[in-house]
N, C-alpha and C positions, 0 to 999 in steps of 0.2 A: 801025502795026505793033502786033499784039495779043501780049501776054506769055503764055506757056505756063507752066502750073503744074508745078513740080517734084515728083519723087517724093521728094525729100530732106525730112526733117523740118524744119519751120520753126525758124529760128535764134532765140536770145534773147540779150539782153544779160545781163551778169554780175548786174544788179540785178533780172531777171526779165521785163523788157519784151520784147515781140515785135519783130523786126526788120521794117522796111518790105519789102514785096514787091520794090520796086526803088527805087534812089535813084542820085544821080550823085555820084561822088567823083573829085576831080581831072579832071573833064571825061569821065570814062568812066562809062557806064551800067552799074550793077552789078544784075543782073537775077535775080529770083526768090529771096527769103529767104535771101540769102547774106551773108557778111561779107568784108571787104576788109583788106588790110594797106597800102593806099595811106595817105599821111599823113592823120592823123586831123583833123577840123574845127578842133581847137585849134592845128593847125599843126605838131605833133609828129610826126616819122617814127618809127615803132615796129614792132616785129615782131608786136605784139598786133593781133589782128583787131578790127575795129569795124564797126558798121552804123548806119544811120539808123533811129530807133525808128519804129514804126507810128504815124501820127498819131492812130489810135484809142487808143493806149496813154496818150498825154499825157506830161506830166512835163518836167522840164529836167535837163539839156541835152536836146536832141531826138536825141541819138546816145548811143552807149554801147559800151563794150568787149564783145565777145561771149564767152558761155560757151564753154569748151572742148568740143569734140565728143569724147564717151567713145569711146575706142578699146578695145572688148570683147576683142580679140585680146591687147593689151597687159596688160588686167586678168586674164585668164585666166592669162597666162603668169607674171604676178607671184604670183597664188594658187598656182599650180603650184610655183614656186620656194619660197614660204614654207612650203608643206606639205611639200615635199621635205626641208627643214632640220628640221622638226618630227617627221617620221615616226619616226626612230630613238629619239627621247626617248619618243614614245607607246609604241612597242614595249617599250621598257625598263620603263615605267610598267605596261603589260599584264602583262608577264612577273611583276613583283613582286606585282601584285594576284593573279594566278593562284596563287602560292606562298602568300599570306596567306589566301586563301578557305578553304581546308581547316582551317587553323588556327583561324579565327574560328568555323567551324562547330562545330569539335570543342569549343571554349570555350562556345559556346552550347549545345550538348548537355550539357555537364558542368553548366552553371548551371541548365538546365531540370530535369535529374535531381536536383539538390539542392533545387529548389523543390517537387517532388512528394513528397518524404520528409517 
């Protein structure tokens, strides 16, 4: 049986090594660049995903815990929430700045006038 290539990005371990395209974990064939939560080769059952390392990568052990998949929707939501918290403070600073600019320009003009004399 030939393995088909996945359209998903190839997964990596936390230490940056590429996962094998397929490997067996707990008697189950894990196919195409993915990680599993089956008990890891050290016998520990964990929620953390792991994979067998691509043999071309080398290194020991020959498996590793997988890098988290970045959920861009969650990242965007967090940034929106952080920005929403900061917007009132930014508006307050901008309002204060707009009041100080004319004063600063007036003082600059006064200083320039005294320098010309």
